[in-house]
C-alpha positions in Angstrom: 95.5 50.0 145.8 91.9 50.7 144.9 90.8 48.6 147.8 92.8 50.5 150.2 91.4 53.8 149.2 88.0 52.5 149.2 88.5 51.2 153.0 90.0 54.6 153.8 87.0 56.4 152.2 84.6 54.3 154.1 86.4 54.7 157.3 86.6 58.5 156.9 82.7 58.7 156.1 81.8 56.6 159.2 84.0 58.7 161.4 82.2 61.9 160.2 78.9 60.5 160.7 76.3 62.8 162.5 73.7 60.0 163.0 72.3 58.5 166.2 70.8 55.2 166.5 69.1 53.4 169.4 71.4 50.5 168.6 74.3 52.5 170.1 72.6 52.6 173.5 71.3 50.1 176.3 67.6 49.3 175.6 67.1 46.8 178.5 64.2 47.5 180.8 61.9 46.0 183.5 59.2 48.5 183.2 57.9 51.5 181.1 59.4 54.0 183.5 63.0 52.6 182.7 62.6 53.8 179.1 62.8 57.3 177.5 62.5 58.7 174.0 65.3 60.2 172.0 65.6 61.7 168.5 67.4 59.3 166.1 68.8 59.9 162.8 71.0 62.8 161.5 71.6 65.3 164.3 72.0 68.0 161.7 68.5 67.8 160.4 65.2 68.4 162.0 63.8 65.4 163.9 61.6 64.3 166.6 62.1 61.9 169.4 61.2 58.4 167.8 63.5 56.0 169.4 63.5 54.5 172.7 66.5 53.7 175.1 67.1 52.8 178.7 66.9 55.9 181.0 70.2 55.0 182.3 71.8 55.7 178.9 70.0 59.1 178.5 72.9 61.3 179.6 75.3 59.4 177.2 72.9 59.9 174.3 72.5 63.6 175.0 76.2 64.0 175.3 76.8 62.2 171.9 74.1 64.3 170.4 75.9 67.4 171.6 79.4 66.1 170.3 78.0 65.1 167.0 76.1 68.3 166.3 79.5 70.1 166.3 80.2 68.2 162.9 77.1 70.0 161.4 78.1 72.0 158.5 75.2 74.6 158.9 73.3 75.5 162.0 69.8 74.0 162.3 67.2 75.9 160.6 63.9 76.6 162.2 62.1 73.2 162.8 58.4 72.6 163.2 57.3 71.6 166.6 57.2 67.8 167.3 53.9 66.1 167.7 53.9 63.7 170.6 53.1 60.6 168.5 55.0 58.0 170.2 55.9 56.8 173.7 58.6 54.7 175.2 57.4 51.4 176.7 59.2 48.2 177.9 58.4 45.2 175.7 59.9 41.9 176.6 62.6 43.6 178.6 63.6 45.9 175.8 62.7 49.7 175.3 60.6 50.3 172.3 58.9 53.3 170.8 55.3 52.8 170.1 52.5 54.9 168.6 50.3 56.5 171.3 
């Protein structure tokens, strides 16, 4: 019974996640122009673009971010502006975020 409750709790916690990861999107590329930056981590917190995905999955990532943000308990507070510290590049046919 304890295992069942633990499994149900873990399933519920993952279903309520407000986290975005680059692992959820296509990262394949042939050139730097195929890659774009996205904000990763908790969509309910302040964050800057720090992950790279394939440009072809950008609309999906934006839609996911919008859907996940509906699960935020409180609206976002004022966030400091982001510094353009990383860029999206294609490395060995995979989009990566790298320091400028």
